Wavefront OBJ file of the C-alpha trace (Angstrom):
o trace
v 190.290 80.566 -66.602
v 187.251 80.930 -63.576
v 185.965 84.595 -63.125
v 185.722 86.228 -59.516
v 182.003 86.175 -59.779
v 182.201 82.411 -60.428
v 184.359 80.860 -57.736
v 182.038 83.002 -55.020
v 179.166 81.481 -56.434
v 180.541 78.273 -56.016
v 181.744 79.225 -52.219
v 177.978 79.745 -52.313
v 176.427 77.155 -53.050
v 179.329 74.858 -51.347
v 178.526 76.912 -48.129
v 175.097 75.708 -48.579
v 176.023 71.717 -49.134
v 178.429 72.569 -46.282
v 175.313 73.425 -44.039
v 173.382 70.373 -45.153
v 175.667 68.232 -44.382
v 175.845 69.262 -40.682
v 172.429 68.840 -40.147
v 172.472 64.931 -41.795
v 175.704 64.440 -39.443
v 174.274 65.682 -36.081
v 170.648 65.815 -36.346
v 170.803 69.322 -35.358
v 169.010 71.392 -38.113
v 168.986 74.374 -35.540
v 172.975 74.052 -35.915
v 172.807 73.327 -39.230
v 170.847 76.783 -39.797
v 172.639 79.010 -37.664
v 175.770 78.114 -39.361
v 174.109 78.288 -42.778
v 172.972 81.912 -41.748
v 176.788 82.621 -40.246
v 178.106 81.726 -44.098
v 175.585 83.532 -46.095
v 175.991 86.567 -44.190
v 179.576 86.086 -44.949
v 179.019 85.833 -48.378
v 176.595 88.240 -48.846
v 178.004 90.148 -50.898
v 179.154 87.526 -53.959
v 175.583 87.025 -54.840
v 173.439 88.591 -57.819
v 170.305 87.707 -56.135
v 170.401 87.109 -52.624
v 166.930 85.127 -51.869
v 165.663 85.556 -48.553
v 166.668 82.298 -46.610
v 163.996 80.991 -44.240
v 164.539 78.450 -41.911
v 162.371 75.752 -41.355
v 160.297 75.040 -38.157
v 162.209 73.610 -35.630
v 159.625 71.105 -35.216
v 156.105 69.851 -36.287
v 153.982 69.658 -33.442
v 152.417 71.639 -34.036
v 151.166 70.538 -37.898
v 148.410 68.682 -36.859
v 145.000 70.143 -33.880
v 143.000 67.979 -32.004
v 139.565 69.491 -31.446
v 138.138 68.555 -28.346
v 134.942 69.891 -29.103
v 134.327 66.801 -31.615
v 137.526 64.983 -31.271
v 138.231 66.040 -34.482
v 141.855 66.394 -36.240
v 143.324 69.078 -38.316
v 146.406 69.590 -40.455
v 147.450 73.504 -39.949
v 149.757 74.823 -42.913
v 151.606 77.936 -40.972
v 154.920 78.925 -42.602
v 157.464 82.233 -43.046
v 156.457 82.902 -46.641
v 152.865 83.455 -45.347
v 153.063 85.444 -42.083
v 149.778 85.731 -40.298
v 147.691 83.566 -42.612
v 147.202 79.784 -42.538
v 145.166 76.947 -44.101
v 143.890 74.615 -42.192
v 142.417 70.092 -43.350
v 140.593 68.395 -41.878
v 142.154 64.561 -41.738
v 140.801 61.546 -41.554
v 143.773 59.691 -41.090
v 147.782 60.283 -40.829
v 148.909 57.440 -43.000
v 152.924 58.432 -42.720
v 154.783 60.587 -40.925
v 158.473 60.430 -40.624
v 161.798 62.994 -40.733
v 163.931 61.685 -44.092
v 167.799 63.054 -43.970
v 166.239 66.355 -45.447
v 163.107 67.469 -44.060
v 159.853 66.620 -42.487
v 157.395 63.795 -44.413
v 153.758 63.666 -43.698
v 151.025 62.026 -45.199
v 147.728 61.779 -44.048
v 143.846 61.262 -46.074
v 141.701 64.109 -45.716
v 137.873 64.534 -45.464
v 137.308 66.607 -48.408
v 141.264 66.911 -50.927
v 142.068 63.115 -50.876
v 145.852 62.328 -50.045
v 147.881 65.300 -49.133
v 151.756 65.103 -49.221
v 153.221 67.767 -46.912
v 157.223 68.958 -46.629
v 158.417 70.279 -44.164
v 155.268 71.572 -43.088
v 154.174 73.021 -46.243
v 151.426 71.451 -48.167
v 153.208 69.932 -51.724
v 149.650 68.467 -52.560
v 146.555 67.105 -52.936
v 144.684 64.808 -54.805
v 141.994 66.917 -55.098
v 143.549 69.805 -57.361
v 147.680 68.774 -57.917
v 146.035 68.115 -61.749
v 146.351 72.488 -61.826
v 150.047 72.605 -61.255
v 151.446 69.512 -62.794
v 149.782 69.901 -65.899
v 150.825 73.939 -65.940
v 154.408 72.950 -64.838
v 155.276 70.083 -67.441
v 152.630 71.790 -70.987
v 153.660 74.867 -70.873
v 157.633 74.709 -71.949
v 156.701 71.713 -74.129
v 154.435 72.701 -76.334
v 155.606 76.048 -76.534
v 159.431 73.704 -77.495
v 158.989 72.589 -81.243
v 159.818 69.016 -80.906
v 161.412 68.377 -77.263
v 163.152 64.743 -77.101
v 164.745 65.469 -73.346
v 163.050 66.713 -70.774
v 165.235 66.743 -67.391
v 163.666 67.542 -64.332
v 165.240 68.843 -60.616
v 162.843 67.576 -57.960
v 159.206 66.350 -58.426
v 159.641 63.307 -55.846
v 155.800 62.844 -55.907
v 156.015 61.603 -59.623
v 153.334 64.175 -60.823
v 155.400 66.573 -63.810
v 156.812 63.320 -64.754
v 152.714 61.845 -65.093
v 152.411 64.497 -67.540
v 155.238 64.418 -69.349
v 154.856 61.623 -70.070
v 151.741 62.399 -72.607
v 154.519 63.492 -74.942
v 154.740 60.711 -77.562
v 157.714 62.932 -78.776
v 160.429 63.274 -75.528
v 162.728 59.942 -75.589
v 164.205 60.377 -72.520
v 162.740 61.540 -68.496
v 165.509 62.195 -66.525
v 164.685 63.006 -63.153
v 167.163 64.282 -59.990
v 165.355 63.806 -56.942
v 167.858 64.415 -53.809
v 165.255 62.963 -50.953
v 164.901 59.184 -52.066
v 162.163 59.293 -49.039
v 159.469 61.504 -51.602
v 159.750 59.057 -54.275
v 159.033 55.983 -51.868
v 156.331 57.896 -49.581
v 154.704 59.333 -52.948
v 154.910 55.198 -55.070
v 152.706 53.577 -52.046
v 149.877 56.566 -50.818
v 150.016 58.995 -53.927
v 149.641 56.565 -56.932
v 147.881 58.506 -59.296
v 150.753 60.866 -59.163
v 153.815 58.353 -58.440
v 152.480 56.879 -62.040
v 154.523 58.736 -64.245
v 157.694 57.051 -62.699
v 155.949 53.635 -64.283
v 157.225 54.868 -67.458
v 159.690 53.296 -69.628
v 161.587 56.746 -70.811
v 161.963 57.607 -66.916
v 165.567 57.695 -65.762
v 165.528 58.496 -61.741
v 169.270 59.941 -60.051
v 169.052 60.681 -55.992
v 171.763 63.285 -56.040
v 171.738 66.970 -56.155
v 170.232 68.604 -59.704
v 173.076 71.140 -59.719
v 175.723 68.430 -59.918
v 174.176 67.011 -62.173
v 173.725 69.334 -64.771
v 177.057 70.381 -64.074
v 178.167 66.952 -65.832
v 175.727 67.463 -68.500
v 176.265 70.409 -70.602
v 174.321 71.326 -73.376
v 172.226 68.152 -73.140
v 168.420 69.084 -72.530
v 165.157 70.965 -74.640
v 163.550 71.200 -71.524
v 164.720 71.598 -67.573
v 161.830 72.084 -65.087
v 162.291 72.290 -61.617
v 159.672 71.777 -59.544
v 160.530 72.457 -55.990
v 159.302 73.448 -52.634
v 159.134 77.019 -51.300
v 162.715 78.445 -50.800
v 162.661 76.763 -47.196
v 164.818 73.844 -46.294
v 166.838 71.498 -49.062
v 165.302 74.106 -51.936
v 166.535 77.227 -50.790
v 169.574 76.983 -53.516
v 167.015 76.498 -56.629
v 165.637 80.014 -55.750
v 169.594 81.266 -56.462
v 171.285 82.422 -59.494
v 173.562 80.084 -59.654
v 171.168 77.339 -59.878
v 169.292 79.361 -62.823
v 173.533 79.473 -64.380
v 173.543 75.845 -63.557
v 169.955 75.671 -66.017
v 171.295 77.805 -68.844
v 174.198 75.573 -69.763
v 172.826 72.186 -69.329
v 169.652 73.571 -72.091
v 170.566 73.176 -75.825
v 170.039 76.085 -77.774
v 166.537 76.920 -78.656
v 166.051 75.146 -74.306
v 162.864 76.530 -72.340
v 163.392 75.997 -68.454
v 160.205 76.334 -66.225
v 160.546 76.442 -62.652
v 158.348 76.700 -59.387
v 158.218 80.764 -59.402
v 155.540 81.293 -55.977
v 152.571 83.615 -55.706
v 152.258 87.072 -56.640
v 149.815 88.044 -53.456
v 152.971 87.473 -51.345
v 156.553 86.778 -52.886
v 156.695 89.595 -55.796
v 159.963 90.348 -53.590
v 161.222 87.164 -54.338
v 160.093 87.158 -57.818
v 161.226 90.200 -59.006
v 164.640 90.828 -57.670
v 165.263 86.582 -59.248
v 163.683 87.604 -62.819
v 165.885 90.753 -62.932
v 169.374 88.813 -61.960
v 168.390 86.176 -64.992
v 167.077 88.222 -67.193
v 170.524 89.288 -68.592
v 171.813 85.286 -68.728
v 168.374 84.185 -70.843
v 167.093 84.936 -74.026
v 163.067 85.529 -72.946
v 162.541 85.609 -68.852
v 158.316 85.794 -68.341
v 155.896 84.670 -65.938
v 153.170 83.007 -66.093
v 150.453 81.685 -63.278
v 147.754 78.479 -62.699
v 145.099 78.714 -59.661
v 145.285 76.106 -57.203
v 142.587 76.332 -53.598
v 145.450 74.505 -51.376
v 147.948 76.691 -52.207
v 149.050 79.608 -50.205
v 146.477 82.720 -51.449
v 144.980 80.250 -54.304
v 147.654 80.869 -57.027
v 151.280 79.459 -58.225
v 153.597 80.303 -60.379
v 156.208 79.649 -63.350
v 159.063 81.030 -63.998
v 159.878 80.625 -67.557
v 162.895 80.723 -70.159
v 164.526 80.038 -73.416
v 168.062 79.915 -74.636
v 167.713 80.913 -78.180
v 164.654 81.379 -80.101
v 161.387 83.128 -78.773
v 159.369 83.448 -75.714
v 157.163 81.339 -74.631
v 153.188 82.792 -74.670
v 152.290 81.082 -77.473
v 152.367 77.458 -77.847
v 154.598 76.030 -80.976
v 152.222 72.431 -80.956
v 148.359 71.957 -79.286
v 147.291 68.538 -77.504
v 146.093 65.484 -79.608
v 142.434 65.164 -79.408
v 143.254 62.248 -77.324
v 145.149 63.643 -74.212
v 143.390 66.583 -74.544
v 140.330 64.931 -73.302
v 142.022 63.559 -70.344
v 143.776 66.567 -69.590
v 141.519 68.478 -66.712
v 143.630 72.045 -66.723
v 146.168 72.665 -69.457
v 144.407 73.792 -73.152
v 146.037 76.032 -75.982
v 143.673 79.058 -74.464
v 145.123 78.373 -71.155
v 148.252 78.250 -71.766
v 148.071 81.885 -73.224
v 146.016 83.706 -70.782
v 148.360 82.217 -68.107
v 150.471 85.013 -69.370
v 148.964 87.751 -68.476
v 149.566 88.834 -65.106
v 147.427 91.371 -62.675
v 148.539 95.124 -63.193
v 149.578 95.063 -59.900
v 151.948 91.987 -60.456
v 152.864 93.057 -63.935
v 154.535 97.110 -62.540
v 156.010 94.484 -59.452
v 157.733 91.667 -61.823
v 158.833 92.890 -65.098
v 158.596 97.195 -64.046
v 155.647 97.988 -66.269
v 154.244 101.489 -66.760
v 150.941 99.958 -67.050
l 1 2 3 4 5 6 7 8 9 10 11 12 13 14 15 16 17 18 19 20 21 22 23 24 25 26 27 28 29 30 31 32 33 34 35 36 37 38 39 40 41 42 43 44 45 46 47 48 49 50 51 52 53 54 55 56 57 58 59 60 61 62 63 64 65 66 67 68 69 70 71 72 73 74 75 76 77 78 79 80 81 82 83 84 85 86 87 88 89 90 91 92 93 94 95 96 97 98 99 100 101 102 103 104 105 106 107 108 109 110 111 112 113 114 115 116 117 118 119 120 121 122 123 124 125 126 127 128 129 130 131 132 133 134 135 136 137 138 139 140 141 142 143 144 145 146 147 148 149 150 151 152 153 154 155 156 157 158 159 160 161 162 163 164 165 166 167 168 169 170 171 172 173 174 175 176 177 178 179 180 181 182 183 184 185 186 187 188 189 190 191 192 193 194 195 196 197 198 199 200 201 202 203 204 205 206 207 208 209 210 211 212 213 214 215 216 217 218 219 220 221 222 223 224 225 226 227 228 229 230 231 232 233 234 235 236 237 238 239 240 241 242 243 244 245 246 247 248 249 250 251 252 253 254 255 256 257 258 259 260 261 262 263 264 265 266 267 268 269 270 271 272 273 274 275 276 277 278 279 280 281 282 283 284 285 286 287 288 289 290 291 292 293 294 295 296 297 298 299 300 301 302 303 304 305 306 307 308 309 310 311 312 313 314 315 316 317 318 319 320 321 322 323 324 325 326 327 328 329 330 331 332 333 334 335 336 337 338 339 340 341 342 343 344 345 346 347 348 349 350 351 352 353 354
């Protein structure tokens, strides 16, 4: 029978989905997010981990600024998750800027960072440095697993993580669940260096809610990778305990999850309660990170957890020589080094006495 906590967590997920349905029906993000705030407040006592809910901007007119002195255009990234700081890139040409059913989608060609994908005002990738994030997100869990056969990707509509998973010949099936089809279509047109991941014949695409897909596919995957944007807009539910329970249920015994884990310089107040909440659920819960200049504070982390088996700090396999030559960030050494956290982060996330 369903427990009270399960019913309560299900109610919270449903309320998020209701708010996004209202947004779609009314085309009013303000109305949808106001309703979501009220619903979340009413049910805050039900959730074991109440991740902060950061509404997206009301409009996106602030993203592009033209300087009158030299007639140059600049993209400015300013977000509620990194208040008081901003990141700017000079624009060569805006290639695409439309609102999908779920979010604002912008692609531009920059002067020094190549093509850039922006969702709801937040940089998702730049051609200059995307490889560090994509390689670590994919290869840490895959090389930590002794023999991954089935891999699920939640999000990742740009195709970068798929590109990296496809480097593993032993993987037999790669499934992706992306909620926003526009992200896939735009990436295929403007970001082929990443979207080529969709070309692998092992890839199966599902345009749907990843949580629902996992509910329908229990104990099915060796590795689950959640390549999400920040907890703004539709990605909010991916940073809450019920979603991690859904991943746990969809994992096979000995399986590994890897999720986008925000920045230790900015978000330990988000990372620590989530890690604490999911620790009883998984056999091991660890945190790794990589450097990437175009992300806030130049760093992004990964929450990595296992269902049975040992931790992921030491790879059980290593890339073939031909594959390693193609990689620009991941190595077996950097795999192990990525789990070594600065003292303040270790203390804040895991409560270490060091």
